[in-house]
C-alpha positions as CSV (number, residue, x, y, z in Angstrom):
1,M,-23.3,21.3,38.4
2,A,-20.3,19.8,40.2
3,T,-20.1,17.5,43.2
4,G,-18.8,20.3,45.3
5,Y,-20.9,23.0,47.1
6,H,-21.9,26.2,45.3
7,R,-21.6,29.7,46.9
8,G,-25.2,29.7,48.2
9,E,-24.7,26.4,50.0
10,R,-21.4,27.6,51.4
11,A,-22.9,30.9,52.6
12,V,-25.7,29.0,54.6
13,Q,-23.1,26.6,56.0
14,D,-21.0,29.5,57.2
15,R,-24.0,31.3,58.7
16,A,-25.1,28.1,60.5
17,H,-21.5,27.5,61.8
18,L,-21.6,24.0,60.3
19,T,-18.8,24.3,57.7
20,R,-16.8,21.4,59.2
21,Q,-19.8,19.0,59.2
22,A,-20.7,20.1,55.7
23,S,-17.2,19.2,54.6
24,H,-17.6,15.7,56.0
25,S,-21.0,15.3,54.4
26,L,-19.5,16.2,51.0
27,G,-18.4,12.6,50.8
28,G,-22.0,11.6,50.3
29,I,-22.2,13.4,46.9
30,G,-21.1,11.6,43.7
31,D,-21.8,11.8,40.0
32,A,-22.5,8.1,39.3
33,I,-25.2,5.7,40.5
34,P,-23.5,2.9,42.5
35,P,-24.9,-0.7,42.3
36,V,-26.6,-0.5,45.7
37,A,-28.4,2.7,44.6
38,A,-29.4,1.1,41.3
39,A,-31.0,-1.8,43.1
40,F,-32.8,0.6,45.4
41,L,-34.2,2.6,42.5
42,A,-35.4,-0.6,40.7
43,A,-37.6,-1.5,43.7
44,Q,-39.4,1.9,43.9
45,P,-42.9,2.7,42.6
46,M,-42.4,6.5,42.8
47,I,-39.8,9.2,42.2
48,I,-40.3,12.9,43.0
49,V,-39.2,15.4,40.3
50,G,-38.6,19.2,40.4
51,G,-38.0,21.7,37.8
52,A,-38.7,25.3,36.5
53,D,-41.3,26.1,34.0
54,A,-41.0,28.6,31.1
55,A,-42.1,31.5,33.5
56,G,-39.4,30.6,36.0
57,R,-41.7,29.1,38.5
58,I,-40.4,26.1,40.4
59,W,-42.7,23.0,40.6
60,C,-42.5,19.7,42.3
61,S,-44.3,16.5,41.1
62,Q,-44.2,12.8,41.1
63,L,-43.8,10.0,38.5
64,T,-45.1,6.5,39.4
65,G,-45.1,3.0,38.0
66,E,-44.6,-0.7,38.9
67,P,-41.3,-1.4,40.5
68,G,-38.8,-1.6,37.6
69,F,-40.0,1.6,35.9
70,L,-36.8,3.2,37.2
71,S,-33.7,1.5,35.8
72,T,-30.0,2.2,35.4
73,P,-28.5,0.8,32.2
74,D,-25.2,2.2,33.3
75,P,-23.9,4.2,36.3
76,H,-24.4,7.5,34.4
77,T,-27.9,7.0,33.2
78,L,-31.3,6.7,34.8
79,T,-34.3,5.8,32.7
80,I,-37.8,6.5,33.8
81,D,-40.6,4.6,32.1
82,A,-43.3,7.2,32.9
83,L,-44.4,10.6,31.9
84,P,-46.4,13.3,33.8
85,L,-50.1,13.8,33.3
86,A,-51.0,16.5,30.7
87,E,-52.4,18.5,33.6
88,D,-49.2,18.3,35.6
89,P,-47.4,21.7,36.0
90,L,-44.1,19.9,34.8
91,A,-45.6,18.3,31.7
92,D,-44.3,20.9,29.3
93,L,-40.8,21.1,30.9
94,L,-40.3,17.3,30.8
95,G,-41.4,17.3,27.2
96,E,-38.0,18.8,26.2
97,P,-34.5,18.6,27.6
98,A,-34.4,20.1,31.1
99,R,-32.5,20.4,34.3
100,V,-34.3,18.3,37.0
101,G,-33.9,17.5,40.7
102,M,-35.2,14.2,41.9
103,I,-35.6,12.2,45.1
104,A,-36.5,8.6,45.4
105,I,-37.9,7.6,48.8
106,E,-39.0,4.3,50.3
107,P,-41.1,5.1,53.3
108,A,-41.4,1.5,54.4
109,S,-37.6,1.4,55.1
110,R,-37.1,5.1,55.6
111,R,-34.4,5.2,52.8
112,R,-34.0,7.9,50.3
113,M,-31.6,9.2,47.6
114,R,-31.4,12.3,45.4
115,I,-30.4,12.5,41.8
116,N,-29.9,15.9,40.1
117,G,-29.1,16.2,36.5
118,R,-30.2,16.6,32.9
119,S,-33.4,15.1,31.6
120,T,-34.2,14.2,28.0
121,P,-37.6,12.9,26.8
122,V,-37.6,9.4,25.1
123,P,-40.6,7.4,23.9
124,G,-42.8,6.7,26.9
125,G,-40.5,8.3,29.5
126,L,-37.3,10.1,30.3
127,R,-33.6,9.6,30.2
128,V,-31.6,11.4,33.0
129,V,-27.9,11.9,33.1
130,P,-26.9,12.6,36.7
131,D,-24.6,15.5,37.8
132,Q,-25.1,14.7,41.5
133,V,-26.1,11.5,43.2
134,I,-26.6,12.1,46.9
135,A,-27.0,9.8,49.9
136,N,-29.4,11.0,52.5
137,C,-30.1,10.1,56.2
138,P,-33.5,8.6,57.2
139,K,-34.5,11.3,59.6
140,Y,-38.1,12.6,59.7
141,I,-39.5,10.0,57.2
142,Q,-42.8,8.5,58.3
143,K,-43.0,4.7,57.7
144,R,-45.7,3.7,55.1
145,D,-46.5,0.8,52.9
146,Y,-48.1,1.1,49.5
147,R,-50.4,-0.7,47.1
148,I,-51.1,0.1,43.4
149,L,-54.6,0.4,42.2
150,G,-55.1,-1.4,38.8
151,D,-52.8,-0.6,35.9
152,P,-50.6,2.4,36.6
153,N,-50.6,3.3,32.9
154,S,-54.3,3.4,32.7
155,V,-54.6,5.9,35.6
156,Q,-51.9,8.1,34.1
157,S,-53.7,8.2,30.8
158,Q,-57.1,9.1,32.1
159,G,-58.3,12.6,31.1
160,N,-60.9,15.1,32.2
161,R,-59.8,15.5,35.8
162,A,-61.4,18.3,37.8
163,V,-58.1,20.1,38.3
164,T,-58.3,23.1,40.7
165,R,-56.0,26.1,39.9
166,G,-55.6,29.3,41.9
167,T,-53.3,31.8,43.5
168,A,-54.3,31.1,47.1
169,L,-55.1,28.1,49.2
170,T,-58.7,27.0,49.7
171,P,-60.0,26.2,53.2
172,A,-59.7,22.5,52.3
173,Q,-56.2,22.8,51.1
174,Q,-55.2,24.7,54.2
175,R,-56.6,21.8,56.3
176,T,-54.5,19.4,54.2
177,L,-51.4,21.3,54.9
178,R,-52.1,21.6,58.6
179,A,-52.5,17.8,58.8
180,A,-49.4,17.0,56.7
181,D,-46.6,15.0,58.1
182,T,-44.6,15.1,54.8
183,F,-44.0,17.3,51.8
184,F,-41.4,17.6,49.0
185,V,-39.7,20.8,48.0
186,A,-37.9,21.6,44.7
187,T,-35.4,24.5,44.4
188,A,-32.9,25.7,41.9
189,D,-29.8,27.8,41.8
190,E,-29.3,30.9,39.6
191,L,-28.1,28.7,36.7
192,G,-31.2,26.5,36.8
193,N,-29.5,23.4,38.4
194,T,-32.4,21.9,40.3
195,D,-32.8,19.8,43.5
196,A,-35.7,18.0,45.1
197,S,-35.8,17.2,48.8
198,H,-38.0,15.8,51.5
199,R,-39.4,17.5,54.6
200,G,-41.1,15.6,57.4
201,G,-42.4,16.1,60.9
202,N,-45.4,15.5,63.1
203,P,-48.8,16.9,61.8
204,G,-48.7,20.7,62.5
205,F,-45.1,21.2,61.6
206,V,-46.3,23.1,58.5
207,E,-47.9,26.3,59.8
208,V,-50.6,28.0,57.7
209,L,-50.3,31.6,58.5
210,S,-52.8,32.8,55.9
211,P,-54.3,31.5,52.6
212,T,-51.0,32.6,50.9
213,V,-48.3,32.1,53.5
214,L,-46.8,28.9,55.0
215,R,-44.0,28.4,57.4
216,W,-42.1,25.3,58.4
217,P,-39.0,24.5,60.6
218,D,-35.7,23.5,59.2
219,Y,-34.6,20.7,61.6
220,V,-31.1,19.3,62.2
221,G,-29.8,17.5,59.1
222,N,-26.6,16.7,57.3
223,A,-25.5,20.3,57.0
224,M,-25.3,20.2,53.2
225,F,-28.0,22.8,52.9
226,L,-28.7,22.0,49.3
227,T,-32.3,23.4,49.6
228,L,-31.5,26.5,51.7
229,G,-28.3,27.1,49.6
230,N,-30.4,27.3,46.5
231,L,-32.9,29.6,48.2
232,E,-30.0,31.8,49.2
233,L,-29.4,32.4,45.5
234,R,-32.9,32.1,44.1
235,P,-35.7,32.4,46.7
236,V,-38.4,30.5,44.8
237,A,-39.6,26.9,45.4
238,G,-42.2,24.3,44.4
239,L,-43.9,22.1,46.9
240,L,-45.7,18.8,46.4
241,L,-48.2,17.5,49.0
242,P,-49.0,13.9,48.0
243,G,-52.4,12.6,48.9
244,W,-51.2,9.4,50.5
245,D,-54.6,7.8,50.8
246,S,-56.3,9.4,47.8
247,G,-53.8,9.7,45.0
248,T,-54.4,13.5,44.8
249,S,-51.4,15.8,44.1
250,L,-51.3,19.3,45.6
251,H,-48.7,21.4,43.8
252,L,-47.7,24.8,45.1
253,S,-45.2,27.3,43.6
254,G,-44.1,30.5,45.3
255,T,-41.4,32.6,46.8
256,T,-39.4,32.1,50.0
257,R,-37.7,33.8,52.9
258,T,-35.3,32.0,55.3
259,V,-35.8,33.2,58.9
260,W,-32.7,33.4,61.1
261,D,-34.2,35.4,64.0
262,H,-33.4,33.6,67.2
263,D,-36.6,34.7,69.0
264,E,-38.8,33.5,66.2
265,I,-37.0,30.2,65.9
266,A,-37.1,29.6,69.6
267,R,-40.9,29.3,69.5
268,I,-40.7,26.1,67.4
269,P,-39.4,22.9,69.1
270,G,-36.4,21.5,67.2
271,A,-36.2,24.3,64.7
272,Q,-32.8,25.5,63.7
273,R,-34.1,28.0,61.1
274,L,-37.6,28.7,59.6
275,V,-38.6,28.9,56.0
276,E,-41.5,31.2,55.1
277,F,-43.2,30.4,51.8
278,T,-45.6,32.8,49.9
279,V,-47.9,31.0,47.5
280,T,-48.2,32.4,44.0
281,D,-49.7,29.4,42.2
282,V,-51.7,26.3,43.2
283,V,-52.6,23.2,41.1
284,E,-54.5,20.4,42.7
285,I,-55.0,17.2,40.6
286,P,-57.4,14.5,41.9
287,D,-56.5,10.8,41.3
288,A,-53.2,11.9,39.9
289,V,-51.4,8.6,40.8
290,P,-52.5,5.0,41.4
291,L,-50.5,4.6,44.6
292,R,-52.3,4.3,48.0
293,W,-50.3,4.3,51.2
294,S,-51.0,3.0,54.7
295,A,-51.4,5.1,57.8
296,P,-48.0,6.5,58.9
297,Q,-45.8,5.4,61.7
298,A,-44.1,8.6,62.9
299,S,-40.3,8.9,62.9
300,R,-38.8,8.9,66.3
301,F,-36.7,11.9,65.2
302,N,-39.8,14.2,64.8
303,P,-39.7,17.1,67.3
304,P,-42.9,17.7,69.2
305,I,-45.4,20.3,68.0
306,Q,-46.1,23.1,70.4
307,G,-49.6,22.8,71.7
308,V,-50.3,19.4,70.1
309,E,-50.5,16.2,72.2
310,P,-48.2,13.5,71.0
311,C,-49.7,10.5,69.2
312,A,-49.0,6.9,70.1
313,S,-45.3,6.0,70.6
314,P,-43.4,6.5,67.3
315,S,-41.7,3.6,65.7
316,T,-38.0,3.4,65.4
Protein backbone atom coordinates (compact mmCIF):
# COMPACT_ATOMS: atom_id res chain seq x y z
CA MET A 1 0.00 0.00 0.00
CA ALA A 2 1.36 3.42 -0.94
CA THR A 3 0.69 6.87 0.47
CA GLY A 4 -1.26 7.81 -2.69
CA TYR A 5 -4.87 7.00 -3.53
CA HIS A 6 -5.86 3.73 -5.18
CA ARG A 7 -8.29 3.51 -8.10
CA GLY A 8 -11.35 2.90 -5.88
CA GLU A 9 -10.68 6.02 -3.84
CA ARG A 10 -10.09 8.07 -6.97
CA ALA A 11 -13.32 6.76 -8.51
CA VAL A 12 -15.39 7.88 -5.51
CA GLN A 13 -13.60 11.24 -5.35
CA ASP A 14 -14.41 11.81 -9.02
CA ARG A 15 -18.06 10.82 -8.61
CA ALA A 16 -18.41 13.12 -5.59
CA HIS A 17 -16.70 15.97 -7.52
CA LEU A 18 -14.15 16.36 -4.73
CA THR A 19 -10.93 15.53 -6.53
CA ARG A 20 -9.34 18.89 -5.71
CA GLN A 21 -10.12 18.63 -1.98
CA ALA A 22 -8.89 15.02 -1.96
CA SER A 23 -5.62 16.15 -3.52
CA HIS A 24 -5.17 18.68 -0.72
CA SER A 25 -6.02 16.04 1.94
CA LEU A 26 -3.37 13.72 0.53
CA GLY A 27 -0.84 15.73 2.52
CA GLY A 28 -2.29 14.11 5.67
CA ILE A 29 -1.10 10.63 4.65
CA GLY A 30 2.45 9.52 5.47
CA ASP A 31 4.31 6.27 6.05
CA ALA A 32 5.98 7.04 9.39
CA ILE A 33 4.76 7.85 12.91
CA PRO A 34 5.85 11.40 13.84
CA PRO A 35 6.73 12.26 17.46
CA VAL A 36 3.41 13.99 18.14
CA ALA A 37 1.55 10.89 16.97
CA ALA A 38 3.81 8.62 19.05
CA ALA A 39 2.99 10.67 22.15
CA PHE A 40 -0.73 10.49 21.32
CA LEU A 41 -0.60 6.70 20.95
CA ALA A 42 1.27 6.25 24.24
CA ALA A 43 -1.59 8.00 26.10
CA GLN A 44 -4.39 5.79 24.72
CA PRO A 45 -6.12 2.81 26.44
CA MET A 46 -7.68 1.48 23.22
CA ILE A 47 -6.98 0.91 19.56
CA ILE A 48 -9.47 -0.33 16.95
CA VAL A 49 -8.23 -3.04 14.59
CA GLY A 50 -9.75 -4.37 11.36
CA GLY A 51 -8.85 -7.30 9.16
CA ALA A 52 -10.13 -10.16 7.00
CA ASP A 53 -10.55 -13.72 8.25
CA ALA A 54 -9.74 -16.90 6.34
CA ALA A 55 -13.22 -16.87 4.76
CA GLY A 56 -12.72 -13.35 3.41
CA ARG A 57 -15.10 -11.75 5.90
CA ILE A 58 -14.05 -8.36 7.28
CA TRP A 59 -14.16 -7.86 11.04
CA CYS A 60 -13.52 -4.91 13.33
CA SER A 61 -12.41 -5.25 16.95
CA GLN A 62 -10.61 -3.44 19.77
CA LEU A 63 -7.49 -4.02 21.82
CA THR A 64 -7.13 -2.33 25.20
CA GLY A 65 -4.61 -1.80 27.98
CA GLU A 66 -3.19 0.69 30.42
CA PRO A 67 -1.83 3.79 28.65
CA GLY A 68 1.60 2.83 27.41
CA PHE A 69 0.43 -0.48 25.93
CA LEU A 70 0.89 1.24 22.55
CA SER A 71 4.49 2.28 21.90
CA THR A 72 6.64 3.34 18.98
CA PRO A 73 10.28 2.23 19.34
CA ASP A 74 10.95 3.94 16.02
CA PRO A 75 8.89 5.89 13.44
CA HIS A 76 8.28 2.75 11.40
CA THR A 77 7.15 0.41 14.20
CA LEU A 78 4.11 0.28 16.48
CA THR A 79 4.08 -2.30 19.26
CA ILE A 80 0.83 -3.34 20.91
CA ASP A 81 1.10 -5.10 24.27
CA ALA A 82 -2.28 -6.81 24.00
CA LEU A 83 -3.92 -9.68 22.16
CA PRO A 84 -7.58 -10.30 21.30
CA LEU A 85 -9.75 -12.64 23.31
CA ALA A 86 -9.93 -16.21 22.09
CA GLU A 87 -13.59 -15.56 21.21
CA ASP A 88 -12.77 -12.48 19.16
CA PRO A 89 -13.43 -12.89 15.40
CA LEU A 90 -9.92 -11.50 14.69
CA ALA A 91 -8.09 -13.83 17.09
CA ASP A 92 -6.96 -16.28 14.41
CA LEU A 93 -5.95 -13.54 11.96
CA LEU A 94 -3.82 -11.70 14.51
CA GLY A 95 -2.14 -14.96 15.48
CA GLU A 96 -0.18 -14.83 12.22
CA PRO A 97 1.24 -12.14 9.92
CA ALA A 98 -1.63 -10.08 8.53
CA ARG A 99 -2.72 -6.87 6.87
CA VAL A 100 -4.50 -4.67 9.39
CA GLY A 101 -6.19 -1.29 9.54
CA MET A 102 -6.25 0.57 12.84
CA ILE A 103 -7.64 3.74 14.34
CA ALA A 104 -6.68 5.21 17.70
CA ILE A 105 -9.26 7.59 19.07
CA GLU A 106 -9.33 9.80 22.17
CA PRO A 107 -12.96 10.75 22.75
CA ALA A 108 -12.12 13.14 25.60
CA SER A 109 -10.17 15.41 23.22
CA ARG A 110 -11.88 14.36 19.98
CA ARG A 111 -8.54 13.38 18.44
CA ARG A 112 -7.93 10.37 16.22
CA MET A 113 -5.37 8.88 13.86
CA ARG A 114 -5.25 5.87 11.56
CA ILE A 115 -2.43 3.42 10.95
CA ASN A 116 -2.67 0.82 8.19
CA GLY A 117 0.03 -1.77 7.70
CA ARG A 118 1.41 -5.22 8.36
CA SER A 119 1.00 -6.96 11.71
CA THR A 120 3.20 -9.73 13.12
CA PRO A 121 2.51 -11.55 16.40
CA VAL A 122 5.13 -11.25 19.13
CA PRO A 123 5.02 -12.63 22.68
CA GLY A 124 2.09 -10.96 24.43
CA GLY A 125 1.12 -8.73 21.57
CA LEU A 126 1.71 -7.44 18.05
CA ARG A 127 4.32 -5.58 16.05
CA VAL A 128 2.93 -3.41 13.24
CA VAL A 129 4.92 -1.86 10.40
CA PRO A 130 2.90 1.06 8.97
CA ASP A 131 2.24 1.59 5.28
CA GLN A 132 -0.04 4.55 5.95
CA VAL A 133 -0.22 6.95 8.89
CA ILE A 134 -3.21 9.23 8.49
CA ALA A 135 -4.22 12.41 10.30
CA ASN A 136 -7.99 12.80 10.71
CA CYS A 137 -10.31 15.66 11.65
CA PRO A 138 -12.32 15.62 14.92
CA LYS A 139 -15.80 15.81 13.38
CA TYR A 140 -18.61 13.61 14.69
CA ILE A 141 -16.67 12.34 17.74
CA GLN A 142 -18.73 12.34 20.95
CA LYS A 143 -16.71 13.43 23.98
CA ARG A 144 -16.26 10.72 26.64
CA ASP A 145 -13.92 10.00 29.55
CA TYR A 146 -12.89 6.50 30.57
CA ARG A 147 -11.95 4.42 33.58
CA ILE A 148 -10.40 0.98 33.71
CA LEU A 149 -11.94 -1.75 35.86
CA GLY A 150 -9.25 -3.70 37.71
CA ASP A 151 -6.37 -5.31 35.83
CA PRO A 152 -6.89 -5.12 32.05
CA ASN A 153 -4.93 -8.34 31.58
CA SER A 154 -7.17 -10.25 33.99
CA VAL A 155 -10.30 -9.22 32.08
CA GLN A 156 -8.70 -10.16 28.77
CA SER A 157 -7.77 -13.61 30.02
CA GLN A 158 -11.14 -14.56 31.47
CA GLY A 159 -12.86 -17.41 29.64
CA ASN A 160 -16.32 -18.97 29.39
CA ARG A 161 -18.10 -15.85 28.18
CA ALA A 162 -21.65 -16.31 26.94
CA VAL A 163 -20.81 -15.31 23.37
CA THR A 164 -23.79 -14.82 21.05
CA ARG A 165 -23.33 -15.76 17.39
CA GLY A 166 -25.83 -15.49 14.57
CA THR A 167 -26.63 -14.39 11.06
CA ALA A 168 -29.18 -11.72 11.96
CA LEU A 169 -29.64 -9.08 14.64
CA THR A 170 -31.66 -9.92 17.74
CA PRO A 171 -34.25 -7.38 18.94
CA ALA A 172 -31.84 -6.26 21.69
CA GLN A 173 -29.02 -5.80 19.18
CA GLN A 174 -31.33 -3.78 16.95
CA ARG A 175 -32.09 -1.49 19.90
CA THR A 176 -28.36 -1.10 20.53
CA LEU A 177 -27.82 0.02 16.94
CA ARG A 178 -30.73 2.45 16.96
CA ALA A 179 -29.34 4.09 20.11
CA ALA A 180 -25.74 4.20 18.85
CA ASP A 181 -23.89 7.48 18.46
CA THR A 182 -20.64 5.83 17.31
CA PHE A 183 -19.39 2.75 15.52
CA PHE A 184 -16.19 1.69 13.80
CA VAL A 185 -15.96 0.22 10.32
CA ALA A 186 -13.20 -1.86 8.73
CA THR A 187 -12.80 -2.30 4.97
CA ALA A 188 -10.16 -3.62 2.58
CA ASP A 189 -9.20 -3.25 -1.06
CA GLU A 190 -8.96 -6.14 -3.49
CA LEU A 191 -5.33 -6.79 -2.44
CA GLY A 192 -6.24 -7.11 1.23
CA ASN A 193 -4.88 -3.72 2.33
CA THR A 194 -7.12 -2.84 5.25
CA ASP A 195 -8.43 0.36 6.83
CA ALA A 196 -10.41 1.08 9.99
CA SER A 197 -12.45 4.23 10.45
CA HIS A 198 -14.89 5.97 12.79
CA ARG A 199 -18.50 6.90 12.17
CA GLY A 200 -20.43 9.13 14.52
CA GLY A 201 -23.69 11.04 14.75
CA ASN A 202 -26.68 11.62 16.95
CA PRO A 203 -28.57 8.52 18.15
CA GLY A 204 -30.71 7.35 15.25
CA PHE A 205 -28.10 8.04 12.57
CA VAL A 206 -27.85 4.26 12.09
CA GLU A 207 -31.12 3.06 10.58
CA VAL A 208 -32.18 -0.54 11.23
CA LEU A 209 -34.23 -1.42 8.17
CA SER A 210 -34.62 -5.10 9.10
CA PRO A 211 -32.85 -7.73 11.24
CA THR A 212 -30.26 -8.03 8.47
CA VAL A 213 -30.09 -4.57 6.86
CA LEU A 214 -28.63 -1.33 8.24
CA ARG A 215 -28.13 2.05 6.63
CA TRP A 216 -26.17 5.08 7.69
CA PRO A 217 -25.34 8.49 6.16
CA ASP A 218 -21.93 9.45 4.85
CA TYR A 219 -21.44 12.99 6.17
CA VAL A 220 -19.06 15.70 4.94
CA GLY A 221 -15.46 14.71 5.61
CA ASN A 222 -11.93 15.15 4.32
CA ALA A 223 -12.75 13.80 0.82
CA MET A 224 -10.15 11.02 1.04
CA PHE A 225 -12.90 8.36 0.84
CA LEU A 226 -10.64 5.63 2.20
CA THR A 227 -13.69 3.64 3.37
CA LEU A 228 -15.93 4.19 0.36
CA GLY A 229 -12.96 3.74 -1.96
CA ASN A 230 -12.33 0.28 -0.53
CA LEU A 231 -16.03 -0.52 -0.79
CA GLU A 232 -15.93 0.49 -4.46
CA LEU A 233 -13.45 -2.34 -5.05
CA ARG A 234 -14.56 -4.84 -2.41
CA PRO A 235 -18.07 -4.22 -1.05
CA VAL A 236 -17.68 -6.02 2.27
CA ALA A 237 -17.12 -4.52 5.71
CA GLY A 238 -16.88 -5.23 9.42
CA LEU A 239 -18.52 -3.10 12.11
CA LEU A 240 -17.73 -2.77 15.81
CA LEU A 241 -20.31 -1.35 18.23
CA PRO A 242 -18.52 -0.82 21.57
CA GLY A 243 -20.57 -1.09 24.73
CA TRP A 244 -19.30 2.16 26.21
CA ASP A 245 -20.89 1.57 29.61
CA SER A 246 -20.78 -2.24 29.69
CA GLY A 247 -17.58 -3.41 27.98
CA THR A 248 -19.58 -5.52 25.52
CA SER A 249 -18.35 -5.77 21.93
CA LEU A 250 -20.87 -6.22 19.12
CA HIS A 251 -19.13 -7.33 15.91
CA LEU A 252 -20.92 -7.43 12.55
CA SER A 253 -19.63 -8.63 9.19
CA GLY A 254 -21.46 -8.25 5.92
CA THR A 255 -21.79 -6.79 2.46
CA THR A 256 -22.39 -3.20 1.42
CA ARG A 257 -23.98 -0.99 -1.20
CA THR A 258 -23.21 2.71 -1.58
CA VAL A 259 -26.34 4.74 -2.39
CA TRP A 260 -25.88 7.75 -4.70
CA ASP A 261 -29.57 8.34 -5.49
CA HIS A 262 -30.30 12.02 -4.81
CA ASP A 263 -33.92 11.46 -3.72
CA GLU A 264 -32.95 8.83 -1.16
CA ILE A 265 -30.05 10.91 0.14
CA ALA A 266 -32.21 14.04 0.46
CA ARG A 267 -34.34 12.32 3.12
CA ILE A 268 -31.43 12.28 5.57
CA PRO A 269 -30.23 15.64 6.99
CA GLY A 270 -26.52 16.12 6.35
CA ALA A 271 -26.10 13.02 4.20
CA GLN A 272 -23.89 13.24 1.13
CA ARG A 273 -24.27 9.56 0.33
CA LEU A 274 -25.73 6.51 2.13
CA VAL A 275 -24.20 3.14 2.90
CA GLU A 276 -26.45 0.10 3.09
CA PHE A 277 -25.03 -2.83 5.04
CA THR A 278 -26.41 -6.38 4.85
CA VAL A 279 -25.49 -8.46 7.88
CA THR A 280 -24.10 -11.94 7.25
CA ASP A 281 -22.48 -12.69 10.62
CA VAL A 282 -22.91 -11.42 14.19
CA VAL A 283 -20.66 -11.99 17.21
CA GLU A 284 -21.51 -10.36 20.55
CA ILE A 285 -19.01 -10.73 23.40
CA PRO A 286 -20.04 -9.57 26.89
CA ASP A 287 -17.41 -8.04 29.19
CA ALA A 288 -14.94 -8.05 26.30
CA VAL A 289 -12.88 -5.10 27.56
CA PRO A 290 -12.28 -3.48 30.99
CA LEU A 291 -12.96 0.07 29.79
CA ARG A 292 -16.02 1.96 30.95
CA TRP A 293 -16.85 5.35 29.48
CA SER A 294 -18.88 8.32 30.70
CA ALA A 295 -22.09 9.53 29.11
CA PRO A 296 -21.38 11.28 25.79
CA GLN A 297 -21.32 14.96 24.96
CA ALA A 298 -22.47 15.18 21.36
CA SER A 299 -20.30 16.76 18.70
CA ARG A 300 -21.57 20.10 17.46
CA PHE A 301 -20.99 18.81 13.92
CA ASN A 302 -23.61 16.06 14.21
CA PRO A 303 -26.49 16.73 11.80
CA PRO A 304 -30.01 16.48 13.26
CA ILE A 305 -31.92 13.23 12.99
CA GLN A 306 -35.23 13.51 11.18
CA GLY A 307 -38.13 13.03 13.55
CA VAL A 308 -35.94 13.07 16.68
CA GLU A 309 -35.95 16.01 19.10
CA PRO A 310 -32.43 17.36 19.72
CA CYS A 311 -30.85 16.68 23.10
CA ALA A 312 -29.27 19.28 25.33
CA SER A 313 -26.93 21.72 23.64
CA PRO A 314 -23.93 19.88 22.22
CA SER A 315 -20.45 20.67 23.43
CA THR A 316 -17.89 22.25 21.19
